[in-house]
C-alpha positions as CSV (number, residue, x, y, z in Angstrom):
1,X,-0.5,33.0,-8.0
2,X,0.3,36.7,-7.7
3,X,-3.4,37.4,-6.4
4,X,-3.0,34.8,-3.7
5,X,-0.5,36.3,-0.9
6,X,1.0,33.8,1.5
7,X,-0.6,34.8,5.2
8,X,0.7,37.5,7.2
9,X,1.9,35.3,9.6
10,X,2.6,31.9,8.2
11,X,3.9,30.4,11.2
12,X,0.9,30.9,13.0
13,X,-1.4,29.7,10.2
14,X,0.9,26.4,10.4
15,X,0.7,26.5,14.0
16,X,-2.9,27.0,13.9
17,X,-3.4,24.0,11.5
18,X,-1.0,21.7,13.3
19,X,-2.7,22.3,16.3
20,X,-6.1,21.2,14.8
21,X,-4.2,18.1,12.8
22,X,-3.0,17.1,16.3
23,X,-6.2,16.5,17.6
24,X,-6.9,14.1,14.6
25,X,-7.4,10.3,15.9
26,X,-8.4,6.9,14.3
27,X,-11.6,6.5,15.5
28,X,-13.8,3.0,15.5
29,X,-16.6,4.1,17.4
30,X,-18.8,6.5,15.9
31,X,-22.1,7.9,16.9
32,X,-25.2,7.8,14.3
33,X,-25.3,11.7,14.4
34,X,-26.3,12.8,10.9
35,X,-24.0,14.6,8.8
36,X,-25.5,17.0,6.6
37,X,-24.4,15.9,2.6
38,X,-22.8,19.7,2.3
39,X,-20.0,18.3,4.7
40,X,-19.5,15.4,2.4
41,X,-19.8,17.6,-1.0
42,X,-17.2,20.3,0.6
43,X,-14.7,17.1,2.0
44,X,-15.0,15.3,-1.4
45,X,-13.7,18.8,-2.9
46,X,-10.8,19.2,-0.7
47,X,-9.8,15.9,-1.7
48,X,-10.1,16.6,-5.3
49,X,-8.1,20.0,-5.3
50,X,-4.6,17.7,-4.4
51,X,-1.9,17.3,-7.6
52,X,-1.6,14.2,-9.7
53,X,0.4,12.6,-12.7
54,X,-0.3,14.6,-15.8
55,X,-3.5,16.0,-13.7
56,X,-5.5,13.0,-14.6
57,X,-7.1,13.1,-11.2
58,X,-7.2,9.3,-11.4
59,X,-9.6,9.2,-8.2
60,X,-13.3,8.5,-7.8
61,X,-15.1,9.0,-4.5
62,X,-18.4,7.4,-3.3
63,X,-20.3,8.2,-0.4
64,X,-22.5,5.7,1.0
65,X,-25.7,6.9,3.3
66,X,-28.0,4.2,2.0
67,X,-28.4,1.8,5.6
68,X,-29.0,-1.3,3.1
69,X,-26.0,-0.4,1.2
70,X,-23.9,-0.2,4.3
71,X,-25.5,-3.4,5.8
72,X,-24.4,-5.2,2.3
73,X,-20.7,-3.7,2.9
74,X,-20.0,-4.5,6.5
75,X,-21.5,-8.6,5.7
76,X,-19.2,-8.2,3.2
77,X,-16.2,-6.8,5.0
78,X,-16.3,-8.9,8.1
79,X,-16.3,-12.2,6.0
80,X,-12.8,-11.0,4.2
81,X,-11.4,-9.8,7.9
82,X,-12.9,-13.4,9.7
83,X,-10.3,-15.0,7.0
84,X,-7.6,-12.2,7.8
85,X,-7.8,-12.7,11.5
86,X,-8.2,-16.6,10.4
87,X,-5.3,-17.4,8.9
88,X,-4.2,-15.0,6.4
89,X,-2.4,-12.3,8.7
90,X,1.0,-13.4,9.7
91,X,2.0,-13.8,13.2
92,X,4.0,-10.5,13.5
93,X,1.5,-8.4,11.9
94,X,-1.5,-9.6,14.1
95,X,1.3,-8.7,17.2
96,X,1.5,-5.7,16.0
97,X,-2.2,-4.8,15.6
98,X,-2.6,-6.3,19.5
99,X,-2.5,-2.7,20.6
100,X,-4.7,-1.4,18.1
101,X,-7.8,-3.8,20.0
102,X,-9.1,-4.6,16.0
103,X,-11.0,-8.0,15.2
104,X,-13.0,-9.2,12.6
105,X,-16.3,-7.6,13.6
106,X,-16.6,-3.8,12.0
107,X,-20.4,-2.5,13.7
108,X,-18.9,1.0,12.2
109,X,-19.5,0.6,8.9
110,X,-23.1,0.4,9.7
111,X,-22.9,3.0,12.7
112,X,-21.2,5.8,10.7
113,X,-23.4,8.2,8.8
114,X,-21.2,7.8,6.0
115,X,-18.8,5.9,4.2
116,X,-16.9,7.2,2.0
117,X,-15.2,4.4,-0.6
118,X,-12.5,5.6,-2.4
119,X,-11.6,4.0,-5.9
120,X,-8.4,4.2,-7.8
121,X,-9.0,5.1,-11.7
122,X,-6.9,2.9,-13.9
123,X,-8.2,4.4,-17.2
124,X,-9.6,8.0,-17.7
125,X,-12.6,8.3,-18.6
126,X,-13.0,12.2,-19.1
127,X,-14.6,12.3,-22.6
128,X,-12.0,15.5,-23.7
129,X,-8.7,13.8,-23.0
130,X,-5.8,13.2,-25.5
131,X,-5.7,9.6,-24.1
132,X,-6.5,6.9,-21.6
133,X,-3.5,6.8,-20.1
134,X,-3.2,7.7,-16.2
135,X,0.0,8.0,-14.3
136,X,1.1,7.6,-10.6
137,X,-2.0,6.2,-9.7
138,X,-0.9,5.7,-5.8
139,X,0.5,8.3,-5.1
140,X,-1.9,11.0,-6.6
141,X,-4.8,9.0,-4.7
142,X,-2.9,8.6,-1.4
143,X,-2.4,12.3,-1.6
144,X,-5.9,12.9,-2.0
145,X,-6.8,10.6,0.7
146,X,-4.5,12.5,3.1
147,X,-6.6,15.7,1.9
148,X,-9.5,14.3,2.6
149,X,-8.7,13.2,5.9
150,X,-7.6,16.7,6.7
151,X,-10.6,18.1,5.8
152,X,-12.9,16.0,7.8
153,X,-10.5,16.9,10.8
154,X,-11.2,20.7,10.3
155,X,-14.8,19.9,9.8
156,X,-14.7,18.2,13.2
157,X,-15.3,15.0,11.8
158,X,-14.0,11.6,12.9
159,X,-12.9,9.1,10.4
160,X,-10.9,5.5,9.9
161,X,-9.1,4.1,6.9
162,X,-10.5,0.7,7.1
163,X,-9.0,-1.4,4.3
164,X,-10.3,-4.9,4.3
165,X,-8.2,-7.4,1.9
166,X,-9.1,-8.0,-0.5
167,X,-11.7,-5.0,-1.4
168,X,-12.8,-6.2,-4.5
169,X,-16.3,-6.9,-3.2
170,X,-17.2,-3.0,-2.7
171,X,-17.1,-2.2,-6.8
172,X,-19.2,-5.0,-7.1
173,X,-21.8,-4.0,-4.2
174,X,-21.2,-0.1,-5.8
175,X,-21.4,-1.3,-9.3
176,X,-18.4,0.6,-10.4
177,X,-16.7,0.0,-13.6
178,X,-13.7,-2.6,-14.2
179,X,-11.3,-0.1,-14.4
180,X,-12.0,1.6,-10.8
181,X,-10.0,-0.4,-8.2
182,X,-10.8,-0.1,-4.4
183,X,-8.2,2.1,-2.9
184,X,-9.7,2.9,0.8
185,X,-12.8,2.2,2.9
186,X,-13.3,5.8,5.2
187,X,-16.0,5.6,7.8
188,X,-17.3,9.3,8.4
189,X,-19.1,10.9,11.2
190,X,-18.6,11.9,14.9
191,X,-17.1,9.9,17.3
192,X,-19.6,8.3,20.3
193,X,-20.1,9.4,23.5
194,X,-18.4,7.1,25.0
195,X,-15.5,6.7,22.4
196,X,-11.8,5.6,23.6
197,X,-8.8,5.2,21.3
198,X,-5.4,3.8,22.1
199,X,-2.8,5.0,23.7
200,X,-0.3,5.7,21.1
201,X,2.4,8.8,20.3
202,X,3.4,10.1,17.5
203,X,7.2,10.2,16.4
204,X,8.9,13.6,17.2
205,X,9.8,15.5,14.1
206,X,13.5,14.9,14.7
207,X,12.4,10.7,14.2
208,X,10.8,11.8,11.1
209,X,12.4,14.5,9.5
210,X,16.6,14.8,8.2
211,X,18.6,17.9,7.3
212,X,20.7,18.0,4.7
213,X,23.0,14.9,5.0
214,X,22.3,14.0,9.0
215,X,22.4,17.6,10.3
216,X,20.3,18.4,13.5
217,X,17.7,19.9,13.4
218,X,18.8,22.5,16.3
219,X,22.0,23.6,16.6
220,X,23.3,22.5,20.2
221,X,22.4,25.2,22.7
222,X,19.3,26.3,21.1
223,X,16.6,27.1,22.8
224,X,14.1,26.8,19.6
225,X,12.1,24.2,20.3
226,X,10.4,21.7,17.7
227,X,6.9,21.6,16.6
228,X,5.2,18.5,19.0
229,X,3.3,16.5,16.9
230,X,1.5,15.0,19.8
231,X,-1.9,16.1,21.1
232,X,-0.9,18.7,24.4
233,X,-4.2,18.1,25.8
């Protein structure tokens, strides 16, 4: 890594990235404005740089643009969501979802120009591997999805992490082998012009980070501010 020196000003580089990510919001109202396939390829390539157990890279990203397939996915997802909101979800779960304004209707699955369906791979199917074992699959795929969401935000695109339960229908619709299991469904595109999002805030840094055994992040009287996790817009 000697040929990959750190930036001249790592704090500024991180501040710039944090400012970009602070503007990341989950969107449920998408524009049908086209997104070039080259952007989707680069977003998925970025996700593919994630670390993984024994470097098995146990993920598959299926990028869906075909309107007929998106329609099929929407119909199947809404059927599962009707069952979810109709009884599968407990009272507390539905209460927690209340501020999000979600229900069984998922038009974004057809409107967004791309759906990226992420599968976790439960058996290594690369021909040159010593074994077909995979390790830390959920952790590895979760990290890759985080990078995917960040890459989309850097590209100026909006995303939604959609997890209809169960998601088995995705493997059937997309003709995936049995050792690939759906992990998350991510619509990707530009937000609609009249897009609205719930009024939420992110926890402060001192609520998600602990120093050693509970020392304060800043000594008493310090005038150095903590990074702001919320948008300043």
